[in-house]
N, C-alpha and C positions, 0 to 999 in steps of 0.2 A: 490593226486590231483583229484578234481572232473572232470568228463568227460567234462562237458561244459566249464570248464576253460582250459582244455587241448587243445581243438579245437581252442580257441581264443589266445593261447599262442603266444606272440610276438617273432619273430625270427629276428636276426640281425647278420651280418657277424662278427665273432670274430676277433678283432685286437690282435692276439697272435703272438708268435715267428714264427710260420709256415707262417702266413700271411706276416709278415715282411720280412722273408727270401725270399719268392717267389717274393714279390714286389721289393725288392732290386735287385734280380737277373734279373728282366725284365727291369730295368731302361734303359739299353743301347740299347734295342732291336728295338723299333719302334718310328717313329715320332708321337707325340700326338698333340691334338688340343690346349690344354691349360696347361701350367705349372704355378701353384700358389706357390709363395714364401711367407711363413709366415703362421703359424698355430695358430694365434689368432682368435678372433671371426669373423673378416672381411675376413681373408683368408679362414677359414673353411666355412664361408657363401658363398664365391665366388666359392669354389670347389663344394659345393652342388648345387649352382645356375647353374653353367656350366654343371655339370654332369646330372642334371635333365632336361636340354635342349637337351641331347643326345650327348654332346661333350665328347671326351676322355680327361681325366683330371688326372694330378698327383699333389699332394700337398706335399711340403717339408718344414720341420720346423727344425731349428738348435737345438732346445732344446726339449721342450715338448709342447703338445697342451696347449695354454693359459699361457705359462711360463712367458710371459711379462705382459703387461698392463691388458690383459683379465682375469687374476686371481687375480688382485689387485685393483679392482674397489670398489665403494661403494655398489656394489651388488644390485643396484636398476635398475628396468626397469621403467623409468619415463620420463615425458615430459620435465622436467626441469622448475620447477615453476619460478626459478630466471630469466630464459630467457624472461619471459613475461615483466619483468621490462626493459629489453633491447629492448623491442618491436619486438622480434624475433618470431613473430607469426607463420611463416611458419615452423621453426624448431620445435616449440612446437607442432603444429598440426601434423606434420609428426611423431614425437616421440610418441605422444598419440595414433595415429592410430596403430603404431607398438606394443605399449603396449597392446592394445585391441586384436590384432591378436595373440600375444604370450599367453595371458591369456586364450583366448577362443578356439583357433584352433591349434596353432603351438606347444606350450609347456605348456599345463595346468598342467603337472606333475612337471615341474621345476620352473614355475613362479607363484607366488601367491600374492593376494592383501595384503597390509599392511596399517593400519591406521597411520596417523601422526597428531600431535597436533601442531598448530602454535600459540604460546603464543603472545598476544597483549600487548604492553607496554603503548600505548597512548589511551586515552578514545574514542574519536569519529572518528577523521579523519583516523586513522590507520585501524579501523574495516571496514570502508567504502572502503578504498583504497585496502587493502589486500582481503577483501571479494569480491570485484569486480573482482580482479585478479583470485581468486580461482573459482569463478563462471564461468569465461571465461575458465579456465583450465578444469572444468567439462564438458563444452559443446564443446570445440574444438576437442575433440577426436572422436566425432561422436557417434556410437552405445555404449550403456552403458556397460562398462567393470567392473567398480567398483562402490560402493555406492557414492551418492552425498555428497557434503560437508555439514557441519552443524555448525552453530554459537553456542558458549557456553558462559555462564556467568563464572565469576571467580570460583564460587562454583562448577559449572558443570565440569569445566576443572580440578579442584582439585580432584574430584571424579575419573576421568580417570587417573590423574597423581598426586597421593598423595606425591610423592617425591619432587614436586616443592614447592618453598617457596611461602607463601601467597602473598608477595609483589613483586613476580617476574612477575606478569601480572595483567592486568585489566579484562581479559577474554581471549578467544581463539577461533580458528577455527579448526575443525577437518576435514581433507580431506584424500583421499586414493590414494596411488600409488601402485607399485608392486615391488617384489624383486626376486632375482635369485641367485643360486650358480653359479657364472660366469664361473669358471673353468670347472665344470661338464657340464654346458650348451654348452660351446664351444666344449668340447670333444664329446658330443652327436651329435652336428651338424656335426663334422668330421665323426662320425660313420654313420650318415644318408647319407653323401656324399659317403662313401664307399659302402653302400647298393645300391646306384644309379650308381655304377660302377667306382667311382673315386678311385685312389690309394692314400692312405694317409700315410705319413712317418714322424716320428719324428727322432731326432738325425741325421739329414741329412742336412748338411750345404752347402750352396751355396758358392763356392770359386771364381767363375768367370762367365761371360756371354759368350755364344758362338755367334759369329757374322758372317754374310755373308755380307761383306762391312759394311755399316751403320746398316743394319738390325740385330735385335736380333733374333736368331733362336734356343735358348735353353740356358742351363746353365751347368757348371761343378759343381758337388757336391761331397762331401766326406761323406761316411758313418762313423759317429763318433764312432760307436760301434766297427768297425774293422779297420778304417783308410784307407779303400779301396776307390779310386776315381771312379766316374762314370760320363758319359755325358748323359744328357737328351736333346733330340731334340724335339722342340715344335714349332708349327705354331704361337703361341703367348705366351707371358710370362706376368703374373700379379705379381706386387710387392705389397703385402699387409703387409708391414713390420713395420707399426706404427712408433715408435720412432727411428727405424733403417732406416727410409726412406733416410736420408742423406748419409748413408753408401752405399745405392744403387746408389745414385747420383755419388759417387766416382767411383763405378764399371763401370758406363757408360762413365764417362769423359765428360758428357754433363750437363749443368746447367738446372735444372728443373724450371718450371714456379712457383713453390712454394717450401717452405722448411718446416721442422717440428721442432718446438721448444718444449723442454721438460718442463713440470711443474710437480712438485712432490706433490702427495697427500698421506697423512699419516692417518691411522686409528688405533684405539686401541680397544681391546675387554675386557669387564668386565663381571663378572658373572651376570646372570639374577636376582638373588635374592638381588643383591647389590642396585638395583634401583626399587622402588615401583611404577611401571608404567604399565598401561594396554594399552598403545599405544606407537608408536614411537614419536619422537619429531623432529621439525625442528626449528632452530633459526637463526636469522641474525647474521653475524659477520661484522667487518669493511671491510672485503675483499669479503665475499661471504656468504655462509650459512653453518651451522653445523648440522649434522643429528645424532640422537640417534635411531638406527635401531634394532628391535628385531631379534635375530639370534639364534634359538633353545634355548640352555641353557645360552645364552649370549646376551649382547648388543654390537653392533658395533657402535663406536662413531668416527665421522670424518666429514670433512676432512680438510687438509691444502691445500694451493696453493702457492708454492714457486718455483722459477726458479731452474733448476737442469742442470748441465753441466758435471757431473762426470760419473762414470760407469753405462752404460745403463742396464746391466744384473742384478745388485744388488743394486738398490736404497734402502736407509735405513732410518729408523726413528731415529732422534736424541733426546737427552734430551729436547732440545728447542721445537721440534715439539710436543712432548708429553705434555710439560708444556702448550703450546698454547691451545691444545685441552682441557686439564683439567681446565685451567683458564676459558675458555668460557662456558663449560658445568656447572662448579661449580657456575657460576653467577646465575643460576636458581635453584640450588638444596638446600634442607634443610640440608642434610648431604653431605659435599663435598666428592668427590672421591679423592683418593690418588694414587701414583705410586704403592703402595702395592696391590691395587685392580686390577691392570692390569694383565690379563692372557696372552694376546698376542698383538703383533703389526705387521702391515705390511705397506709397502710403494709401491706405483705404480707411473708410469710416464704417464701423459696425452700427447698424440701426438697432440699438438696444431698447426694448420696450419698457416704459416705466408707467406706474400708476398715475392717474391724473392728479392725485394729491401727493405731496412730498412724504406724508406720514406712511402711506401704504406702498410707496415706491419699492418695487423689487425688480432690479435689472434682470432681464430674462432673454434667453435665446429662443424661448418658445414664442409662438405667434398668436395673434388674435385678429378676429374679423369683427367689424362693427358697421352699422348703418346709422351714422350720426344724424343724417338728414335723409328723408325719403329719397330713394333713387341713387344715393351715393354710398358705395361700399368701400371700406378701407381695410387693407390687409397690412399688418406691420409686425415687426419682430422676425423671429425665425433665423435659420442659418442656410447657407447656400445648398447644402446637401438635401434639405427637405423642401426645396422650392416647389416640387410637384404636388406635395400634400397641401402646401399653403395655397397654391393655385386652385386645386380642387375644392378646398374649403370655401374660398371666396366665391367661386362660381356656383357652388351649391347654394350659398346665401342668395345670389342673384337669381338662380333658377326658382327658389322658393318664392321670391318676390314676383317674378314674371308669371309664374303659374303655367298651366298648360302641361303638355306631355314632353317635358325636357328630359332626355336620358341621363343616367348617372355618368360620372367621369369615366372615361375609357383610357386615360393616359398611361395607366400602369402597363397596358399592352400595346402602346403606340410608339414604335421606334422613332428616334430622331432621324431626320434625313441623313443619308450616308451610312446608316447602320445595316440596312438590308443588302446582303451581298458582300459585306466587308470581310467576313471570316473566310469566305471562299477566295476572295482576291488576295488576302493576306497569305493564304496557303500557296498561292501562285506568284509570289513576289518576283522570283527570278524570271519566270516566263513573261510576266508583265513588263519587267525591266527590259528584257530583250526586244519585246514588241514595240515598246515606247521609245527605245533608244536612249534610255536613262540608266544611270548606275543603280544597282539594287538598293543601296542605302538611301538614295534620293526617293525612290519609289516607296520605301518603308516610311520615310518622313512624310510623304504626301498622303499615304494611307492613314497615318496617325493624325492628320489634320483635316482630311476630307472624307475619310471612309470610302465608300463605293463611288462617291462623287469625284474621286481622283481621276476617273476616266475623262472628266471635263478638262482637267489640266493636260492629260495626255493628248487630247484632241487639239488643245491650243498650241502645244509645241509641235504637233504634226503639221498644223497649218502654217505656223511661223516659227521655224527652228531657232531664230534669235532669242525667243522667249525661254529657251532651255538654259540660258546663261544665268549664273548666280549674280546676285546684286553686288555692286561694288561696296565694300565696307560691311557687308552682311551676307557672307557666302553661304549661310545655311538656308537661304531662301532663293527661289527662282524668280526671274522676271515675270514668268507666267502667273505666279501667285498674286502678284500685284495687279495685273490686268484682270484676273478672275475676281479679285475682291471688289473691283469697281463694276464689272459687268454682271456679277451674280450675287455678291454679298452685301450690297447696299452701302459701300464705303463712298464718302463724298469729299473727304479732306485728307491731307497728308497725315494728320494726327490719327485718324481712324486706321490708316494703313500701318503706320509705324508703331503704334501703341497697342492696337487691339486685333486687327486681322493678322498681323505678325506681332512678335514681341521684340522687334529690333531696338526699340527705345530703352529696354532694360537689359538686352542680351549682348550688346557690343559696347566697348569702353567709350566710344565717342557719342553714344546714345542715338546713333542714326544720322549724324550730321553728314557723313560721306555718302550715305545711301539716298538722302532726301532729294537731291537734284535729279538723279536717275529715276526715282519713283515718280517725281513730278512730270518728267519727260514722258514716261510710259502712259500716265493717266490723263495728261492734258487734252489730247484729242478725244478721249472717251467722255470727258466731262465738259467739253467745250471751252476749255481755258485758253485764253490768249497768253502771250508771253508775260504781260503785266500781272495777270491773275496768278500764273504759275510762280513768278518771282515773289509775289506777296505771300503765297502759301509757304514757300521755302523760308522766307524771312520770318514769318510767324512761327514756324516750327523751330528755327534757330533760336529765336527769342525765348521760346518756351523752355528749350533745353538749357540755355544759359541761366534763365531764372530759377529752374529747378536745382541746378548745380550750386547756384548762390544760396538758395534756401537750405541745401544740405550742409552748408558751412555755418549756418546761423546757430546761435546758442540756444534759442528757445522758440516756442511756437509762434509767438507774436512777430519776432524778427523774421522767421522763415516764411510766415504768411505774407508779410510785407514784401519780401524779396520775390516770392512767387507771383504776386499780383502785378508785378511790373509787366508781365506778359500775360494778359488775361485772354484766354479762350478755352 
């Protein structure tokens, strides 16, 4: 390592087994200021917001960071062009402001601009109508974060998108939004919260609320790794549980002023070389919009929007969902995609807020904060892009209740771990590659996943050169990344590694079956697994993959849900 890079090396608290053991052991000790329930993007954001204001914070998550909705989004940081049609200017403006903050200040290492082509099908009125909307979209966000939109003729559009049929459009508009690996971003927010003094724990499930009369003064939790129960006493409790919000309503026994309704969104992945496109696509559907989004060596295509009332932990894509996506994207393509082109699928549940009464129900992407019982604060609704605003709003409500001299939210100026020093390292990619003994494209991949913390990976491969090897069956990832996920990023199970710390489960055709044994071998000594435990983890992962593939063949949600629940975890 060059000396000047050594001095700038980013440092962050490692979320390893030692950290977890100490954090679990301390749970019953003292009363804290804020207990956050839920390790999705809003919960992680709330933990960071509260900790950065100087409050003592513990975050508990029943599964893994981002295991629910926050790992299954369209992976876009966007204003929501379609909300302009609904005249929801405030939501779009807020989201675009957050997009600018994420791109420029908070997470330039994890969020990057991406171009989209909007094909036009009608000659005059549509260009004027959509063009006016996109122009507004460009200006609502304030300071320039991405390039301005551009009107294209049909031939200009086909140069950018040769895969489209000549008769699929009369012309197009190109505009920019941004994208993120949602699961990694959520985990990095949790790590940033830990760096600011928060305790962050996964596989720690809330089983009940602790009450003093009406008031909520904490929660009972169980460490799912050991089965040992603990009691956390807290001056305030935040529920950031997304689609599980109504489960929290049951725990309180009090009706909330709002409920959450689930809407399922499905995406498919196809190889990058299968579509000759130099830009993403956005197209209208009868219900909403469909995106084709560049994603490393793949395209993500989605999404659907259907009501879901079955298992919240394991929503699945059915054959009908996949057919819907293929039918809509194929309407524009010269060479239609088929099921055989699909490398991966995933399904997520949107937590849409509804009024407590059916008559006043208005499904909304906007969020709300309530204190349905004293001491318990609930945040619900919203969209991934506005997580920071949601977090600040709920912590503001907590601060009002706690009283005292609690400062205002500072997270608009608080970079996510790995952001500081990232741009300088990016400018020195070739030099870093030479020093670390890694190909430049690998260093670029690492910088886009870890930012300035990529130096941690360089250190690992310097100590153990075998860790520079790509994983079998998943050559886009190094063995070192697997080790790092367990020693620094809080991963505890194969599923955490193959589905969220990496995206192997959706990026390779075998869904990670070939990589799983090697991943288990790498992490077994770090997590204290014996051969029996490692085999059980591999078998559980295999069962999950086969159950998901069976669900993908099912004709409807009920059949898919039954097929997926054969392998519950």
